N, C-alpha and C positions, 0 to 999 in steps of 0.2 A: 504494500500500500504506500503510495507516494503522494503526499500533498504537502509540499514544501512552501507553498505560497498562500498562507492564511493570514497575511499581515493585516487584513482589514478586520479580523476578529481576534478577540482575546482568547476565547475558549469555546469548545463545544462540549456540552455536558454528556458524558457517556453514562452518568449515573441515573439515567432517565427513570429507571424503575427502582431506584433506592427509595427508602421511605422519606428521605429528605433530598430534594432536588437542587439544593443551593450550592453544591460543590462541584464545579465543572472541571473537566479535563482540559489541559492546555495542549492541544494536539500539535501546535506549532513547534513544540519542543521534541517531538518524536520523529524518528526516521522509520518509515515502513518499507518493507520489501514487497516483492510481488507475490508472496504466498498469502493465500486467503486463510486468515486465522479461523474462520468458521468451519474449515475443513479439517482442522487438526484434531487429534485424539483428545487433547486437553480441553478444547472448546466443546467437543461432543460430550465429554464427561460433565463439564460444567453445565451444559444445556440440560442434561438429564437431572442433575441436582436441582437446578432452579425450577425446572418443570414440576418435579415432585413437590418442591416447596410451595409453589403457587397453587397446586391442586389442594394441598393440605390447608393452605390459608383460606381458599374459597370454601372448603367443606367445614373446617372447624370454626373459623370466624363467621362465616355466613350463617350456618345452622346454630352454633352456640350463642351468638349475639342476638339472633332472632328470638331464640327461646327466652333469653333474659329480658329483652325488650317487651315481648308479649306477656310474660308473667308480671313484669312491673306495671304494664298498662292495665292488666286485669285485676290485680290484687293491691288494694291500698296498704295492706299490712307490710308489703315489701318496700314501701316508699319512705324509708328513712333517709336522712341526709347523705349518709355514706353511699347507699345504693343509688341515689340520684346523681352523685358525683361519678360513680362507676358507670352510670348510663351514658355519660359523655364518651367514655372509652368504647362502650358497646356500639353506640351510633356511628362514631367515626370509623371504627374497624369494620363495621357491617357495610358501610358505604364503599370502603376500599375493596372489600372482598367481592362485592356484587358488581361494582362499576369499573374499578381500575384493574383488578387482577385479570379479567378476560383479555383486556388489551395488552397487558404485560405478557400473557401466555402467547398471544399472537406475535408480539414483537420478538421475544426471546426464542421461542421454540419453533413456531410455524414459519415466520418470515426470516428468522435468523438475523436480527439486528437491522431490520428495515421497517419503517413506519409508513403505513399506507392509508391513514384515516383522516388526514387533513390537519390544518393548523389549529382549528378551534378545539378539536378533541385532544390534540397534543398539549395545548396550554391548559385545558380543563383537567385532564388526568394528572398532569404535572402539579397543578395547583391543589387538587384534592389530596394527593399523596402527602404533600408538604403540610397542609392543614391538619391532616390526620395525625402526623407525628407530633406537631405542636399541641394539639388538643390532648393527646395521650399523656404527654409530658406534664402539661399544666394540670390536668386532672389528677394524676398521681401525686403531684405536689400538694394540691388542695386536700386530697384524702389524708396525706401524712400530717398536715397542719391540723386538720379536724380531729384526728385521733390524738394528737399531742394535747390539744386543748381539752378533750374529753377525759383523758386519763391523768395527765400531769396536773392540770388545773381544773378539777371538777367543780369547784365552788364559784368560779368566775362565770360571768354571763356567757351563755352559749349562743351559738349561731342559730337563728330562727330561719323559717322558710323564706322570708323576704330577703334576708342576707344571703342565703344559699342561692336563691334565684339570681341575685345580682352577681354572685361569684361565678355561677355557671355561665351567665351571659358574658362576663368579662373573659372567661376562658376562651369562648368562641370568638369574641370580637378581637382580642389580642392575636389569636392564632390566624384569623382571617386577614388581619392587617399586615403582620410581619411576613406572611407568605406571599404577598402580592408580587415581589420581584420574581418568584418562580414562575408566575404566569406572564408577567410583562416581558421578560427576556426569553420566554420559550418560543421557539420557532423551528422550522424544518430546514434541513440543509442536505444537499446531495453529496455523498461521500463515495469515492472510488476505492473499494476494498482491494480489487485487483484490476488489471488492465481490462477495459471494456466491460466492467461489471460495476454497477452503481447500487448503493443502498441509501435510503432516505433516513437521515438521523433526525430525531426529535429530542429537544432538550434546550437548555439555556445557552444562549450565545451572548457573551458580554463583549462590547467593543474593546479594542486594544487600548484605547485611551482611558478606559475605566477600570484598569487593573486594581488601582488603589481602592476604588469604591467596592469592588467585588471582595477583596481581601478584608476590608474593614467590615463589610456586611457578614462575611463568613465568621470572623472573630466575634462579632456581636451575637450572632445566632449561637455559636459554640458556647459563649459565656452564659446567656440567659436561658438557653434551652437544653443545656447538658450539664455544664460545670455547676452553675448556681443551683438548679433543682436537685442534682445528686447530692451536693454538700448539705443542702437544707434538709432533704429527706433523711440523710444519714444521721444528722444531729437529732432530728425529731425521734427517729426510731431508737437511737442510742439512749436518749432520755426516757422514752417509754419503756424500754427493756429494763432499765434501772428501777423504774417505778413498779413494774410488774413482777420481776424476778428477784430483785435484791433488796427490796424494802419490806420490812416487817409491818404488817397491819396490826395495830393495837386492838386489844379487846378480844372477846370471844367470837370466833368465826363460825357462823352457822353454815349449814349445807348449801343454802341459797347463795351465800357470799362466796364460798369455795367454787360453786358451779359457775357463778358469774365471772370469777377470776379466770377459771379455765377457758371460758368462752372468749374472754378478752385476749388471753395469751394465744389462743389458736388464731384469732383474727390478726393479731400483730405478726405472728409467725408467717402467715400467708402474705401479708403486705411486705414484710422484709424479704421474703423469697422473690416477690415480684420486683422489688427494687434491685436485688442482686441480679436477677435475670435481665433487667433493663440495662444495667451497667455492662454485664458480660456480652450482651447482644450488640449494643451500640458503641461501646468503647473501641472495638476494632474498626468499625466503620469510620468514626470520627478520626481515629489515628491514621487510617489509610488516606483519608481526605487531606489531612494536614501534610503528610509526607508528599502526596501527589501534587498539591497546589503550591506548597512553599518550598519543596525540595524536589522539583520535577526531574532533575538529572538522574535521580536514583532509579527511575523506571525507564530511562531512555533505551537501555540495551536489554531490558528484560522482556523476553519474547512472550511470556505467558502472564504478563501483568493483568491483562483483561480477564483471564480466567480466574486469577487470584482475587480480583475484585468481585467476581460473581460469587465466590465462596463467602467472602466477607459480607456481601449484600444479602445472601441467603440467611446468614446468621442474624443480621439485623432485622430482616423481615419476619423471622420466626418469633420475635418478641411479641407480636400481636397474638400469635397462637397461644403462647404461654399465658398471657394475660387472660385470654378467653377461658382457657381450661381452669385456671385458678379461681377466677371470679364466678364462673358458672357452676363448676362441680365441687368447689371447696368452700368458698366464702359464703355463699347464699343458699337458701332452700329453693333455688330456682327450678330445679327439675321436679321437685315435689309439687310446686304450684302449677308448673306446666302440665304435669300429668292430670292435675285436677281440671285444668281447662279442657284437655282432650276428653276426659271422662264425662264432663258435664255436657259436652256436645252430643254424647251418645244417650243422654237422658232427656227424653222429650218432655218429661214432667218437671224439669228443673225450674222453669220460669214460673210455674204455678205453685211450686212447693214453698215459696218464700212466705214466711209469716207476715202478718200485717204490721207487726212491730219489729222494726229493724234497729239493732243496737250498734251504736258507734261509740267506741271508747277513746278517751283522750287522757293521758296521764298529766297530773299536775305536779310540777316540780321535777319532772323526769326529762332529761335531754332526749330529743327525738332521735339522736344518733346512737343512743345506747342500745346494745343488744341485751335484753333482759329475758329471763325465763318466766313462765306464767303457768298458772293452773286455772281450771275452769270451775266455777261455782254456779249454783242455780239459786237465785233469790226469787221466790214466787214463780212466775211464769217467764222470767227473764234470765238468760244465762250471761254471766259476766266473766271476765278474765282477770284474775288477781296477779299482779306482777310482783315477783319476788325480788326485793331490793335489800340493801344492807340494813335498812331500818326495819322496825318491827311491823310497820304498817305503811300503807300508801293511800293517798287520797285519789279516788277515781271519779271523774265526772262522766256520768252516764247520760248520753244524749240518745234518746230513742224516739222514734216517730210512730204515731198510730193514727189511723183514720178517725176523724171526728164525724159528727152528724152532718149529712149533706155531702160527704165525700171529700171534704177539704182536709188537707193534712195539718195536723197540729203538732206542736213540739212541747216537750216537758223536760226540764233539767232537774237532775237529782244527784246529790252527793252522798257517797257511802264510804265510810272508813272501814277497810277490811283488815282484821287482825289475823296474822299468820299463826299457825299452830305448829308444834314440834312433832317430829316423828316419834312414835312410841311402839317399838317392836313391830314396825311395818304397818301400824294403824294410825289414823288421824283422829284427833279430838274434833269435836264440833266447832267450826269456825264461828267467831263472834263478829258481829258487825253492828255499827250504830249509825243512825242517820242524823 
């Protein structure tokens, strides 16, 4: 491959299908021979690897995130603040798996590094992939901060749904704005891989007189979307670990307290595994990009650098699969609620089996992001759920609706203090409650 005269361009981004498209290759630094790299054994092996990776992404991220989104939309019980933040990851990865990955499969495996879908789709796919990475990073950071506030500073004012909505909106707005260059500089260019054979490249092309702007932009993204979030999340989880594993809780620990502590530890372990996977998947990619863009002579004589990049890229893209598997199968009861959705569709009598009185419970003084255990009690003809907390009792506000005369819906509010009872040889004493 010989194109020695690219002086009008700074770079052509061969990272088109990386999760972040802001790190271009500077092809003017490379000397290509007449051998078609797409015909080598190394490229063939890399093509198989990336093809398998893309299929796994489409299946795992597509199906897994759809299940999570469907369960979250159907059941209000799942809509705590942590799950709403996780939903950002699910939505962004789902869009990429359904919209972007099929084009990537066509580019890498079918057409072998040739884009044939036009400039608009080139810029759109480029932009969506970049936004997805930034949304994932910012959402993971927000989850870490939320867990830090919930566990390390439980007595301080907590995030409410209005604040959470503002935070979620900020995650998307910031990601959409800082990813604009990936669409603005995205274009198509004809590359001659060998004599009399051309392939259409799709990616970012930065003018040669804007090298300083590109490098500044890259360092800016590297700082705020990798180094900064990783350091912040590491500090948050280190402080959380100290609180959960190395701090002695004073007083008598009931079974409810111990169970709640185990639940919190499990949640934090999952989140720390996700952080570790994020670093292991994306650190090689960012490191490769730094060496490639700031020390390009290292790759000048390396014949298989493109195949090496594919391997690094596959590792980076696999992070979305790890997130999906952890959040869907471990962190949440998503599969349980999704099975309920499918089961209810087989029950034709479900819509008519609902009672006229529908009970909605809201906890008073309990952070909405807390994972708490509960038991079911029946008070008269109403079934309520008693949340097991560290305290001996919890105030529940029971909002239930019943039909009044004339078919109009009326509402009644009623407060009940439920006192928890101790286990006694596998039996429960009668619970006491006062109004």
